[in-house]
Structures are given as C-alpha cells and as structure tokens.
MIVEX-703468 format. One line per field, with one value per residue: residue number from 1; chain; x, y, z of N, C-alpha, C in turn. Coordinates in nm, 2 decimals, decimal comma, always signed. Each point is the difference from the previous one (the first is absolute). Example, Ala and Ser with C-alpha at 12.3 -4.5 7.8 and 13.67 -1.06 7.14 Angstrom:
REM MIVEX-703468
rovo	[1; 2]
lumnu	[A; A]
neast	[+1,32; -0,04]
nnorth	[-0,57; +0,11]
nup	[+0,78; -0,07]
caeast	[-0,09; +0,09]
canorth	[+0,12; +0,11]
caup	[+0,00; +0,00]
ceast	[+0,09; -0,08]
cnorth	[+0,12; +0,11]
cup	[+0,00; +0,08]
This chain:
REM MIVEX-703468
rovo	[1; 2; 3; 4; 5; 6; 7; 8; 9; 10; 11; 12; 13; 14; 15; 16; 17; 18; 19; 20; 21; 22; 23; 24; 25; 26; 27; 28; 29; 30; 31; 32; 33; 34; 35; 36; 37; 38; 39; 40; 41; 42; 43; 44; 45; 46; 47; 48; 49; 50; 51; 52; 53; 54; 55; 56; 57; 58; 59; 60; 61; 62; 63; 64; 65; 66; 67; 68; 69; 70; 71; 72; 73; 74; 75; 76; 77; 78; 79; 80; 81; 82; 83; 84; 85; 86; 87; 88; 89; 90; 91; 92; 93; 94; 95; 96; 97; 98; 99; 100; 101; 102; 103; 104; 105; 106; 107; 108; 109; 110; 111; 112; 113; 114; 115; 116; 117; 118; 119; 120; 121; 122; 123; 124; 125; 126; 127; 128; 129; 130; 131; 132; 133; 134; 135; 136; 137; 138; 139; 140; 141; 142; 143; 144; 145; 146; 147; 148; 149; 150; 151; 152; 153; 154; 155; 156; 157; 158; 159; 160; 161; 162; 163; 164; 165; 166; 167; 168; 169; 170; 171; 172; 173; 174; 175; 176; 177; 178; 179; 180; 181; 182; 183; 184; 185; 186; 187; 188; 189; 190; 191; 192; 193; 194; 195; 196; 197; 198; 199; 200; 201; 202; 203; 204; 205; 206; 207; 208; 209; 210; 211; 212; 213; 214; 215; 216; 217; 218; 219; 220; 221; 222; 223; 224; 225; 226; 227; 228; 229; 230; 231; 232; 233; 234; 235; 236; 237; 238; 239; 240; 241; 242; 243; 244; 245; 246; 247; 248; 249; 250; 251; 252; 253; 254; 255; 256; 257; 258; 259; 260]
lumnu	[A; A; A; A; A; A; A; A; A; A; A; A; A; A; A; A; A; A; A; A; A; A; A; A; A; A; A; A; A; A; A; A; A; A; A; A; A; A; A; A; A; A; A; A; A; A; A; A; A; A; A; A; A; A; A; A; A; A; A; A; A; A; A; A; A; A; A; A; A; A; A; A; A; A; A; A; A; A; A; A; A; A; A; A; A; A; A; A; A; A; A; A; A; A; A; A; A; A; A; A; A; A; A; A; A; A; A; A; A; A; A; A; A; A; A; A; A; A; A; A; A; A; A; A; A; A; A; A; A; A; A; A; A; A; A; A; A; A; A; A; A; A; A; A; A; A; A; A; A; A; A; A; A; A; A; A; A; A; A; A; A; A; A; A; A; A; A; A; A; A; A; A; A; A; A; A; A; A; A; A; A; A; A; A; A; A; A; A; A; A; A; A; A; A; A; A; A; A; A; A; A; A; A; A; A; A; A; A; A; A; A; A; A; A; A; A; A; A; A; A; A; A; A; A; A; A; A; A; A; A; A; A; A; A; A; A; A; A; A; A; A; A; A; A; A; A; A; A; A; A; A; A; A; A; A; A; A; A; A; A]
neast	[-0,56; +0,03; +0,11; -0,06; +0,12; -0,04; -0,09; -0,02; +0,00; -0,10; -0,07; +0,04; -0,01; -0,02; +0,07; -0,13; +0,01; -0,12; -0,06; -0,03; +0,12; -0,14; -0,02; +0,00; -0,04; +0,06; -0,11; +0,01; -0,02; -0,13; +0,05; +0,07; -0,12; +0,00; +0,11; -0,01; -0,12; -0,01; +0,10; -0,08; -0,13; +0,10; +0,05; -0,10; -0,02; -0,16; -0,08; -0,04; +0,02; +0,01; -0,12; -0,03; -0,14; +0,02; -0,02; -0,10; -0,02; +0,13; +0,02; +0,00; +0,12; -0,01; +0,11; -0,03; +0,10; -0,03; -0,03; -0,09; +0,03; -0,08; +0,08; +0,04; +0,01; +0,13; +0,07; -0,08; -0,02; +0,14; +0,05; -0,09; +0,00; +0,11; -0,06; -0,09; +0,11; +0,08; -0,07; -0,07; +0,15; -0,06; +0,08; +0,03; +0,09; -0,07; -0,09; +0,09; +0,09; -0,07; +0,04; -0,06; +0,10; -0,08; +0,10; -0,05; +0,12; -0,01; +0,08; +0,11; +0,03; +0,10; -0,01; -0,16; +0,05; -0,05; -0,08; +0,07; +0,04; -0,07; +0,11; -0,09; +0,12; -0,09; -0,14; -0,01; -0,04; +0,05; -0,15; +0,03; -0,02; +0,08; -0,04; +0,13; +0,04; +0,04; -0,13; -0,06; -0,09; +0,04; -0,12; +0,06; +0,05; -0,14; +0,01; -0,04; +0,07; -0,03; +0,09; +0,06; -0,02; +0,06; +0,05; -0,10; +0,10; +0,06; +0,12; -0,05; -0,05; +0,08; +0,05; -0,11; -0,02; +0,11; +0,00; -0,11; +0,10; -0,06; +0,03; +0,07; -0,09; +0,07; -0,08; +0,00; -0,14; -0,01; -0,05; -0,03; -0,07; +0,12; -0,05; +0,15; +0,03; +0,08; +0,10; -0,04; -0,15; +0,04; +0,08; -0,07; -0,09; +0,08; +0,01; -0,08; +0,00; +0,14; +0,04; -0,13; -0,06; -0,09; -0,13; -0,07; -0,13; +0,05; +0,14; +0,04; -0,12; +0,05; +0,11; -0,05; -0,10; +0,12; +0,09; -0,15; +0,00; +0,09; -0,03; +0,13; +0,07; +0,00; +0,08; -0,09; +0,05; -0,09; +0,10; -0,10; +0,05; +0,06; +0,06; -0,07; +0,02; -0,15; +0,02; -0,12; +0,06; +0,09; -0,14; +0,03; -0,13; -0,02; +0,12; -0,05; -0,12; +0,08; +0,12; -0,07; -0,10; +0,15; +0,02; -0,14; +0,07; +0,08; -0,09; +0,10; -0,12; +0,03; +0,09; -0,15; +0,00; -0,07; +0,11; +0,05]
nnorth	[+0,69; -0,10; -0,03; -0,13; -0,08; -0,17; +0,08; +0,07; +0,09; +0,01; +0,10; +0,09; +0,12; -0,03; +0,10; +0,07; +0,07; +0,04; -0,01; -0,12; -0,10; -0,05; -0,14; -0,07; -0,07; -0,11; -0,03; -0,11; +0,02; +0,01; -0,11; +0,00; +0,02; -0,10; -0,10; +0,03; -0,02; -0,14; -0,07; -0,01; -0,02; -0,10; +0,03; -0,01; +0,02; -0,02; +0,07; -0,12; -0,08; +0,06; -0,08; -0,01; -0,05; -0,12; +0,03; -0,10; +0,04; +0,03; -0,05; +0,14; +0,00; +0,13; +0,03; +0,12; +0,03; -0,09; -0,01; -0,11; -0,10; -0,06; -0,03; -0,09; -0,12; +0,05; -0,03; -0,05; -0,07; +0,03; -0,01; -0,11; -0,06; -0,01; -0,03; -0,05; +0,00; +0,00; -0,08; -0,07; -0,02; -0,08; -0,13; +0,03; +0,04; +0,10; -0,02; -0,13; +0,02; -0,13; -0,14; -0,10; -0,08; -0,07; -0,06; -0,12; -0,09; -0,07; +0,00; +0,07; -0,11; +0,03; +0,07; -0,10; -0,01; -0,07; +0,10; +0,02; +0,13; -0,01; +0,08; -0,01; -0,05; -0,15; -0,01; -0,11; -0,03; -0,08; -0,02; +0,13; -0,13; -0,07; -0,13; +0,03; -0,08; +0,14; -0,02; +0,03; +0,07; +0,14; +0,08; +0,05; -0,16; -0,07; +0,14; -0,01; +0,01; +0,06; -0,04; +0,11; +0,04; +0,12; +0,01; +0,09; +0,10; -0,07; +0,09; +0,11; -0,05; -0,07; +0,09; +0,02; -0,13; -0,04; +0,14; -0,07; -0,09; +0,02; -0,15; +0,03; -0,12; +0,01; -0,05; -0,08; +0,04; -0,13; +0,03; -0,12; -0,06; -0,09; -0,05; +0,01; -0,11; +0,01; -0,12; -0,13; +0,05; -0,04; -0,09; +0,00; +0,06; -0,04; -0,10; +0,05; -0,01; -0,01; -0,01; -0,03; +0,09; +0,01; -0,08; +0,06; +0,04; +0,10; +0,01; -0,11; -0,06; -0,02; -0,04; -0,07; -0,02; +0,02; -0,08; -0,07; +0,00; -0,03; -0,11; +0,07; -0,08; -0,03; -0,09; -0,06; -0,08; -0,10; -0,07; -0,04; +0,00; -0,15; +0,08; -0,10; -0,10; -0,04; +0,05; -0,01; -0,10; +0,03; +0,01; +0,14; -0,05; -0,04; -0,05; -0,04; -0,02; -0,05; -0,07; -0,02; +0,02; -0,09; -0,05; +0,00; -0,04; -0,06; -0,02; +0,05; +0,02; +0,04; -0,12; -0,02; +0,11; +0,06; -0,07; +0,11]
nup	[+1,73; +0,06; -0,05; +0,08; +0,00; +0,05; +0,04; -0,09; +0,00; -0,09; +0,04; -0,08; +0,01; -0,17; +0,07; -0,04; -0,11; +0,00; -0,13; -0,03; -0,08; -0,11; +0,07; -0,07; +0,12; -0,07; +0,05; +0,04; +0,13; +0,05; +0,04; -0,14; -0,10; +0,06; -0,02; -0,13; +0,00; +0,05; -0,10; -0,10; +0,06; +0,03; -0,17; -0,04; +0,11; -0,03; -0,01; +0,02; -0,11; -0,11; -0,04; -0,12; +0,00; -0,07; -0,13; -0,05; +0,10; -0,08; +0,11; +0,00; +0,11; +0,08; +0,02; +0,01; -0,01; +0,13; -0,13; +0,06; -0,13; +0,06; -0,11; +0,09; -0,04; -0,01; -0,07; -0,03; +0,08; +0,01; -0,11; +0,01; +0,17; -0,07; -0,08; +0,08; +0,08; -0,07; -0,09; +0,12; +0,05; -0,08; +0,00; +0,13; -0,08; +0,09; +0,00; +0,02; +0,12; +0,04; -0,10; +0,11; -0,04; +0,08; +0,13; +0,02; +0,01; -0,06; +0,11; -0,07; +0,07; +0,03; -0,12; +0,06; +0,11; +0,01; +0,01; -0,08; -0,06; -0,10; +0,00; -0,09; -0,06; -0,06; -0,08; -0,03; -0,13; +0,10; -0,04; -0,02; -0,06; -0,06; +0,01; -0,01; -0,12; +0,05; +0,04; +0,12; -0,03; +0,05; +0,04; +0,08; +0,06; +0,02; +0,05; +0,09; +0,04; +0,13; +0,06; +0,01; +0,08; -0,02; +0,14; +0,06; +0,04; -0,09; -0,02; -0,03; -0,08; -0,11; +0,02; +0,00; -0,10; -0,06; -0,03; -0,03; -0,04; -0,10; -0,03; -0,11; -0,08; -0,09; -0,13; -0,13; -0,03; -0,02; -0,12; +0,05; -0,08; +0,01; +0,12; +0,03; -0,06; -0,05; +0,06; -0,08; +0,03; +0,15; +0,00; -0,10; +0,08; +0,07; -0,07; -0,02; +0,14; -0,05; +0,11; -0,03; +0,08; -0,03; +0,00; -0,10; +0,02; +0,06; +0,01; -0,10; +0,03; +0,16; -0,04; -0,10; +0,07; +0,12; -0,13; +0,01; +0,16; -0,04; +0,14; +0,10; +0,00; +0,13; +0,08; +0,11; +0,06; +0,08; +0,06; -0,10; -0,07; +0,01; -0,10; -0,06; +0,04; -0,01; +0,08; +0,01; +0,08; -0,09; +0,01; +0,02; -0,07; +0,14; -0,02; -0,16; +0,04; +0,12; -0,09; -0,02; +0,13; +0,06; -0,13; +0,00; +0,08; -0,08; -0,07; -0,09; +0,02; +0,07; -0,07; +0,01; +0,02; -0,08; -0,05; +0,00]
caeast	[-0,01; +0,09; -0,07; +0,13; +0,01; +0,10; +0,02; +0,10; -0,04; +0,07; -0,03; -0,03; -0,09; +0,14; -0,02; -0,01; -0,04; -0,09; -0,05; +0,08; -0,06; -0,10; +0,07; -0,08; +0,07; -0,09; +0,04; -0,07; -0,08; -0,04; +0,08; +0,12; -0,03; -0,04; +0,10; +0,03; -0,10; +0,04; +0,13; -0,04; -0,07; +0,10; +0,08; -0,10; -0,11; -0,08; -0,17; -0,03; +0,01; -0,18; +0,01; +0,05; +0,00; +0,07; -0,09; +0,05; -0,01; +0,11; -0,01; +0,11; -0,05; +0,08; +0,05; +0,06; +0,07; +0,06; -0,10; +0,05; -0,10; +0,01; -0,02; +0,02; +0,09; +0,04; +0,06; -0,12; -0,12; +0,11; -0,01; -0,17; -0,01; +0,10; -0,03; -0,14; +0,03; +0,09; -0,12; -0,07; +0,09; -0,03; +0,11; +0,07; +0,14; +0,10; -0,10; +0,05; +0,11; +0,04; -0,08; +0,08; -0,06; +0,02; -0,07; +0,07; +0,05; +0,12; +0,12; +0,03; +0,09; +0,01; +0,01; -0,11; -0,05; -0,10; -0,06; +0,07; -0,06; +0,08; -0,01; +0,03; +0,06; -0,05; -0,08; +0,04; -0,10; +0,06; -0,02; -0,07; +0,09; -0,03; +0,12; +0,07; +0,11; +0,11; +0,00; -0,09; +0,03; -0,11; -0,04; +0,08; +0,10; -0,07; -0,01; -0,13; +0,00; +0,12; -0,04; +0,06; -0,05; +0,10; -0,08; +0,02; +0,00; +0,03; +0,10; -0,09; -0,11; +0,08; +0,06; -0,08; -0,02; +0,17; +0,03; -0,12; +0,02; -0,10; +0,07; -0,05; +0,10; -0,02; +0,03; -0,14; -0,11; -0,03; -0,15; -0,08; -0,15; -0,02; +0,12; +0,08; -0,04; +0,12; +0,10; +0,05; -0,05; +0,05; +0,12; -0,02; -0,04; +0,14; +0,07; -0,05; -0,03; +0,10; -0,06; -0,10; -0,02; -0,15; -0,09; -0,17; -0,08; -0,05; +0,09; -0,01; -0,13; +0,00; +0,10; -0,07; -0,10; +0,03; +0,10; -0,08; -0,04; +0,14; -0,01; +0,10; -0,03; +0,04; -0,03; +0,03; -0,06; +0,06; +0,02; -0,08; +0,06; +0,10; -0,04; +0,07; -0,07; -0,11; -0,02; -0,13; +0,01; +0,10; -0,02; +0,01; -0,07; -0,05; +0,11; +0,03; -0,08; +0,03; +0,11; -0,09; -0,03; +0,05; +0,05; -0,06; -0,04; +0,12; +0,06; +0,04; -0,10; +0,04; +0,10; -0,07; -0,03; +0,00; +0,12; +0,09]
canorth	[-0,17; -0,11; -0,17; -0,11; -0,13; -0,06; +0,09; +0,10; +0,13; +0,01; +0,13; +0,11; +0,07; +0,10; +0,14; +0,05; +0,11; -0,02; -0,06; -0,13; -0,07; -0,10; -0,09; -0,11; -0,14; -0,08; -0,14; -0,09; -0,08; +0,06; -0,04; +0,09; +0,13; +0,04; +0,01; +0,13; +0,09; +0,00; +0,09; +0,15; +0,07; +0,00; +0,11; +0,15; +0,01; +0,02; -0,07; -0,08; -0,01; +0,05; -0,04; +0,04; -0,09; +0,06; -0,06; -0,12; -0,06; +0,04; +0,03; +0,07; +0,11; +0,11; +0,01; +0,10; +0,00; -0,14; -0,14; -0,15; -0,08; -0,16; -0,02; -0,15; -0,08; -0,05; +0,16; +0,04; +0,07; +0,08; +0,10; +0,07; +0,07; +0,10; +0,05; +0,04; +0,10; +0,08; +0,08; +0,10; +0,11; +0,11; +0,02; +0,09; -0,09; +0,05; -0,02; -0,07; -0,04; -0,11; -0,06; -0,09; -0,15; -0,02; -0,11; -0,07; -0,02; -0,10; +0,08; -0,07; -0,04; +0,08; +0,16; +0,09; -0,08; +0,02; +0,13; +0,13; +0,09; -0,01; +0,14; +0,01; +0,11; +0,02; -0,08; -0,11; -0,11; -0,10; -0,11; +0,04; +0,00; -0,11; -0,12; -0,04; -0,07; +0,03; +0,05; +0,11; +0,11; +0,09; +0,06; +0,10; -0,04; -0,01; +0,11; +0,02; +0,09; +0,03; -0,06; +0,06; +0,11; +0,01; +0,04; +0,16; +0,00; -0,10; +0,07; +0,08; -0,10; -0,08; +0,11; +0,04; -0,11; +0,00; +0,10; -0,04; -0,15; -0,09; -0,06; +0,06; -0,02; +0,05; -0,05; -0,03; -0,10; -0,08; -0,01; -0,09; -0,01; -0,14; +0,05; -0,08; -0,10; -0,09; +0,07; +0,04; +0,10; +0,14; -0,02; +0,06; +0,10; +0,03; +0,00; +0,11; +0,15; +0,02; +0,13; +0,01; -0,03; -0,05; +0,01; +0,02; -0,04; +0,11; +0,08; +0,07; +0,05; +0,18; +0,07; +0,01; +0,12; +0,11; +0,09; +0,04; +0,14; +0,08; +0,02; -0,11; -0,18; -0,12; -0,09; +0,02; -0,15; -0,07; -0,14; -0,09; -0,12; +0,01; -0,07; -0,16; -0,11; +0,06; -0,06; +0,05; +0,00; +0,10; +0,13; +0,08; +0,12; +0,10; +0,05; +0,06; +0,13; +0,12; +0,07; +0,10; +0,07; +0,10; +0,07; +0,12; +0,12; +0,03; +0,04; +0,13; +0,04; +0,17; +0,03; -0,11; +0,08; -0,05; +0,03; +0,04]
caup	[+0,04; +0,00; -0,09; +0,05; -0,06; +0,09; +0,11; -0,02; -0,04; -0,17; -0,04; +0,09; -0,11; -0,07; +0,00; -0,13; +0,00; -0,08; -0,05; +0,01; -0,13; +0,01; -0,04; -0,05; +0,03; -0,06; +0,04; -0,10; +0,09; +0,13; +0,16; -0,03; +0,03; +0,15; +0,04; -0,06; +0,09; +0,19; +0,02; -0,04; +0,09; +0,07; -0,06; -0,07; +0,07; -0,08; +0,02; -0,10; -0,07; -0,05; -0,10; -0,11; -0,11; -0,15; -0,09; +0,03; +0,13; +0,10; +0,11; +0,05; +0,12; +0,01; +0,16; +0,00; -0,15; -0,08; -0,03; +0,02; -0,06; +0,01; -0,12; -0,04; -0,01; -0,13; -0,06; -0,11; +0,14; +0,04; -0,11; -0,01; +0,08; +0,00; -0,13; +0,07; +0,10; -0,09; -0,07; +0,06; +0,05; -0,07; -0,11; +0,01; -0,02; +0,15; +0,10; +0,03; -0,03; +0,05; +0,01; +0,09; +0,02; +0,16; +0,02; +0,03; -0,10; +0,02; +0,02; -0,06; +0,13; +0,15; +0,02; +0,05; +0,12; +0,07; +0,09; -0,03; -0,08; -0,11; -0,13; -0,14; -0,07; -0,11; +0,03; -0,10; -0,03; -0,04; -0,09; -0,11; -0,13; -0,07; +0,02; -0,13; +0,00; +0,01; +0,16; +0,01; -0,10; +0,03; -0,11; -0,03; -0,13; -0,13; -0,07; +0,01; +0,10; +0,09; +0,11; +0,12; +0,06; +0,11; +0,09; +0,05; +0,13; +0,07; +0,08; +0,14; +0,08; +0,09; +0,08; +0,13; +0,09; +0,02; +0,09; +0,08; +0,05; -0,10; -0,09; -0,13; -0,12; -0,12; -0,11; -0,04; +0,05; -0,11; +0,00; -0,07; -0,02; +0,07; +0,08; -0,03; +0,15; +0,00; +0,02; -0,13; -0,02; +0,09; -0,05; -0,13; +0,02; +0,06; -0,11; -0,08; +0,09; +0,13; +0,10; -0,02; +0,12; +0,02; -0,06; +0,02; -0,09; -0,05; +0,01; -0,10; -0,02; +0,05; -0,05; -0,12; +0,00; +0,03; -0,09; -0,10; +0,01; +0,05; +0,13; +0,02; +0,11; +0,07; +0,03; +0,16; +0,03; +0,11; +0,00; +0,13; -0,04; -0,11; -0,16; +0,01; +0,04; +0,03; +0,12; +0,03; +0,11; +0,03; -0,09; +0,08; -0,04; +0,10; +0,02; -0,07; +0,05; +0,13; -0,06; -0,13; +0,07; +0,03; -0,13; -0,06; +0,12; +0,02; -0,13; +0,00; -0,10; -0,03; -0,06; -0,09; -0,13; -0,13; -0,01; -0,12]
ceast	[+0,10; -0,06; +0,10; -0,03; +0,12; +0,07; +0,11; -0,05; +0,05; -0,05; +0,01; -0,06; +0,13; -0,05; +0,01; -0,03; -0,09; +0,03; +0,07; -0,03; -0,09; +0,04; -0,16; +0,06; -0,12; +0,05; -0,09; -0,13; -0,02; +0,09; +0,14; -0,04; -0,05; +0,14; +0,09; -0,08; +0,09; +0,15; -0,01; -0,01; +0,11; +0,09; -0,08; -0,08; -0,09; -0,16; +0,00; +0,04; -0,16; -0,01; +0,02; -0,05; +0,00; -0,09; +0,05; -0,01; +0,10; +0,02; +0,15; -0,02; +0,11; +0,05; +0,11; +0,05; +0,00; -0,17; +0,06; -0,12; +0,03; -0,06; -0,06; +0,10; +0,06; +0,08; -0,16; -0,08; +0,06; -0,05; -0,12; -0,01; +0,10; -0,03; -0,11; -0,01; +0,07; -0,12; -0,07; +0,04; -0,04; +0,09; +0,07; +0,17; +0,07; -0,09; +0,06; +0,15; +0,10; -0,11; +0,07; -0,10; +0,06; -0,10; +0,10; +0,07; +0,11; +0,16; +0,13; +0,15; +0,16; -0,05; -0,08; -0,08; -0,15; -0,04; +0,08; -0,07; +0,07; -0,07; +0,05; +0,10; -0,04; -0,10; +0,00; -0,12; +0,04; -0,04; -0,07; +0,08; -0,06; +0,14; +0,01; +0,07; +0,13; -0,03; -0,13; +0,08; -0,11; -0,06; +0,10; +0,10; -0,07; -0,03; -0,18; -0,04; +0,09; -0,03; +0,07; -0,05; +0,15; -0,10; +0,07; +0,05; +0,02; +0,12; -0,02; -0,11; +0,06; +0,10; -0,05; -0,07; +0,07; +0,02; -0,07; -0,01; -0,06; +0,11; -0,06; +0,11; -0,03; +0,04; -0,09; -0,10; -0,08; -0,19; -0,04; -0,12; -0,03; +0,13; +0,06; -0,04; +0,14; +0,14; +0,08; -0,03; +0,06; +0,14; -0,01; -0,01; +0,11; +0,10; -0,04; -0,03; +0,11; -0,04; -0,12; -0,04; -0,15; -0,05; -0,14; -0,06; -0,10; +0,06; +0,00; -0,13; +0,00; +0,07; -0,04; -0,07; +0,05; +0,05; -0,08; -0,06; +0,12; +0,05; +0,11; -0,05; +0,06; -0,07; +0,06; -0,06; +0,12; -0,04; -0,06; +0,05; +0,13; -0,02; +0,04; -0,13; -0,10; -0,02; -0,07; +0,07; +0,13; -0,02; -0,04; -0,08; -0,02; +0,15; +0,02; -0,13; +0,05; +0,12; -0,09; -0,03; +0,10; +0,09; -0,06; -0,03; +0,17; +0,06; +0,01; -0,10; +0,05; +0,10; -0,05; -0,02; +0,04; +0,14; +0,01; -0,14]
cnorth	[-0,10; -0,13; -0,06; -0,09; -0,05; +0,07; +0,10; +0,13; +0,00; +0,13; +0,11; +0,13; +0,13; +0,12; +0,03; +0,13; +0,04; +0,17; -0,13; +0,01; -0,07; -0,08; -0,12; -0,14; -0,09; -0,19; -0,11; -0,02; +0,08; +0,04; +0,09; +0,15; +0,06; +0,03; +0,15; +0,13; +0,05; +0,12; +0,15; +0,08; +0,03; +0,09; +0,14; -0,01; +0,07; -0,07; -0,08; -0,12; +0,05; -0,13; +0,09; -0,10; +0,06; -0,07; -0,18; -0,06; +0,03; +0,08; +0,06; +0,08; +0,10; +0,01; +0,15; +0,02; -0,18; -0,07; -0,11; -0,04; -0,15; -0,04; -0,13; -0,08; -0,01; +0,14; +0,03; +0,10; +0,09; +0,12; +0,07; +0,11; +0,16; +0,10; +0,09; +0,10; +0,10; +0,11; +0,07; +0,15; +0,17; +0,04; +0,11; -0,10; +0,05; -0,06; -0,10; +0,03; -0,09; -0,11; -0,12; -0,14; -0,06; -0,13; -0,14; -0,10; -0,15; +0,03; -0,17; -0,04; +0,02; +0,14; +0,07; -0,14; +0,03; +0,10; +0,07; +0,07; +0,00; +0,12; -0,03; +0,10; -0,01; -0,10; -0,07; -0,09; -0,12; -0,09; +0,03; +0,01; -0,18; -0,07; -0,04; -0,13; +0,03; +0,04; +0,14; +0,15; +0,09; +0,06; +0,10; -0,04; -0,01; +0,10; +0,03; +0,11; -0,02; -0,11; +0,05; +0,16; +0,06; +0,10; +0,12; -0,05; -0,16; -0,02; +0,02; -0,09; -0,10; +0,02; +0,02; -0,11; -0,06; +0,07; -0,01; -0,13; -0,09; -0,04; +0,02; -0,03; +0,12; -0,05; +0,03; -0,07; -0,03; +0,01; -0,16; -0,04; -0,16; +0,04; -0,14; -0,14; -0,12; +0,07; +0,06; +0,14; +0,15; -0,01; +0,05; +0,14; +0,11; +0,01; +0,08; +0,12; +0,02; +0,08; -0,02; -0,05; -0,03; -0,03; +0,01; +0,00; +0,16; +0,14; +0,07; +0,08; +0,16; +0,05; +0,03; +0,13; +0,13; +0,04; +0,06; +0,16; +0,10; +0,01; -0,13; -0,09; -0,02; -0,13; -0,04; -0,12; -0,04; -0,16; -0,13; -0,17; +0,00; -0,07; -0,12; -0,08; +0,05; -0,04; +0,12; +0,03; +0,07; +0,18; +0,07; +0,15; +0,11; +0,10; +0,10; +0,13; +0,07; +0,07; +0,09; +0,09; +0,12; +0,07; +0,09; +0,13; +0,05; +0,09; +0,18; +0,08; +0,17; -0,02; -0,10; +0,10; -0,03; +0,04; +0,09; +0,14]
cup	[-0,01; -0,05; +0,08; -0,10; +0,08; +0,11; -0,04; -0,05; -0,15; -0,03; +0,09; -0,07; +0,00; -0,05; -0,19; +0,01; -0,14; -0,09; -0,06; -0,16; -0,01; -0,06; -0,06; +0,03; -0,05; +0,06; -0,03; +0,08; +0,12; +0,09; -0,04; +0,04; +0,16; +0,07; -0,03; +0,07; +0,13; -0,01; -0,08; +0,16; +0,12; +0,01; +0,01; +0,11; -0,05; +0,01; -0,08; -0,01; -0,09; -0,11; -0,14; -0,11; -0,17; -0,06; -0,03; +0,13; +0,09; +0,14; +0,01; +0,11; -0,03; +0,11; -0,05; -0,15; -0,10; -0,04; -0,01; -0,06; -0,05; -0,16; -0,08; +0,01; -0,16; -0,10; -0,10; +0,11; +0,05; -0,09; -0,03; +0,08; +0,06; -0,12; +0,03; +0,10; -0,07; -0,08; +0,10; +0,01; -0,14; -0,14; +0,01; +0,07; +0,13; +0,08; +0,09; -0,01; -0,04; +0,01; +0,05; -0,03; +0,11; +0,02; +0,06; -0,13; +0,02; -0,06; -0,09; +0,11; -0,08; -0,01; +0,04; +0,07; +0,07; +0,06; -0,06; -0,12; -0,13; -0,08; -0,15; -0,07; -0,13; +0,00; -0,12; -0,02; -0,05; -0,04; -0,13; -0,15; -0,04; +0,01; -0,15; +0,01; +0,07; +0,16; -0,01; -0,09; +0,06; -0,12; -0,08; -0,09; -0,10; -0,09; +0,03; +0,15; +0,16; +0,11; +0,14; +0,02; +0,10; +0,10; +0,08; +0,16; +0,10; +0,10; +0,15; +0,08; +0,11; +0,09; +0,10; +0,08; +0,08; +0,14; +0,17; +0,05; -0,05; -0,08; -0,11; -0,12; -0,14; -0,09; -0,10; +0,08; -0,12; +0,02; -0,08; +0,02; +0,08; +0,13; +0,03; +0,10; -0,01; -0,04; -0,16; -0,11; +0,04; -0,10; -0,14; +0,00; +0,06; -0,11; -0,12; +0,03; +0,11; +0,12; +0,00; +0,18; +0,02; -0,15; +0,06; -0,13; -0,09; -0,01; -0,19; -0,07; +0,04; -0,10; -0,14; +0,05; +0,02; -0,08; -0,14; +0,03; +0,04; +0,11; +0,02; +0,09; +0,06; +0,04; +0,13; +0,03; +0,11; -0,03; +0,08; -0,07; -0,10; -0,09; -0,03; +0,03; +0,11; +0,14; +0,13; +0,16; +0,02; -0,04; +0,14; +0,00; +0,09; +0,03; -0,10; -0,03; +0,08; -0,10; -0,11; +0,07; +0,04; -0,09; -0,01; +0,14; +0,03; -0,17; +0,01; -0,07; -0,06; -0,09; -0,16; -0,14; -0,14; -0,07; -0,16; -0,02]
C-alpha cells in the first residue's frame, strides 16, 4: 500500500521476518490509532486489524504482533488504559516486548519543525511538582517520586526513520496536563528542560504503567504545531497524521525486542 501526501509517496512496504516482537501502542484518540494501524499494515501485511475489546470499554485493535489502544487524553487516562491492557496480558511481563506512546504533538522550534517525527530519549513529567518561592520544584526534588523515564530503542528507531528520509528529532519529550499556549510558557519549559523536542499529554502516564509491569517504553510522535502561542490556523494536523502513518510503516520492527 502506498500513502500519498502533497503528491509524494510517503510509505513503501518494509520487509520483515516473522515472528516479530509484540508491541502495545497507546494513543490518546481514535484518529491517532487509525494512522498507526495504517502504518503497521503497510510494514507488516496482515489480515485485520481485529477488534480486541478490553474491560472498561477500551477499544483496542490487534494487527499481527501489534496491539493499538486509544486510551484517552491526558496522563491519567493513558496510565489507566495502558495498565488495563498490560493486566489483560495475564500479568506476563514477557507478553509485550515494548510499549509505545504514540500520536501527534507540539514541537519545540527549531529542533522539531512541523511535520517531523520526534523520538523520545526520555519521557518527562514537566509539570508534576510544586511552585515554591524559589521557582518550580519537581516531585523528585520534593522527595515524592519520579518525573523521568529513560526509553528503549530510541537510537535505532530514529536511525531507521532518518535513513528513509523522514525528518526526525531526538530528545526529551515532555508530558504536560495543560498544553502550552504562550511564548513565556514555552520558554519556561525549554529553560527547565534543555533539548526538549516536543510536548504531549500522555507519555508519562504510559511510561508509569509500563514500568509497573516491567515492560520497556518508547515515545514516538509527529509534530502538528509549534509549542508556543496558540494559533490553530498554523496547525498542520493532516500532515502530522500522514507522518505518523509513515513513521509506523518505517519502524525497524524486528529490532524492537526486549533488551537484556
């Protein structure tokens, strides 16, 4: 299958050898899940996707070795949906090789321009903490928990996407509960998190659930808008969905086995 955008071929089938690692891909909303599934079907020709409903009314679809779940918006919904899917795997920590938080995101210019892919080398809860007289303090600094998860497979995934010609940025991806809407807020985030490439709303919740089940995690997104002043006229959601589909068509699936 070929997908075209702006009159250019975006994807082509990627040869793979079965059996492949098992992946759980968690998105916020159904259109993100649909883009992921189209990409997976391009890379791994397979009948389906096949609906695989979960308790709680979650809609998950299975496409060969990849399960795709639309869990809802925000870190709490993402954590709940991811945990439900992992629990349904029978408490078997080897059922999935990798959990991937996926979707579209805001990109921090100039590192992550519109339409590019972003691969998280770390997933960071950017607003989990407290305002103090000395500024923002994370829950880690307050002694209450963690705000950062290191990811698996970021380097080979980014290399595969770049080799296929998809512009790709690598760096921390920030999880926020309130999307940035001003230049001042964007500057504050980049000041506290140098090298951050994107912000989204689900990655840390997915990572927390994956860690609780002992499964490695990755975050892979494509950029629909610049982080900063909220200007819906400048958003490129269609291009971001096309790039998301292409990214999942190009993933080096055979290399995404559990490390260690």
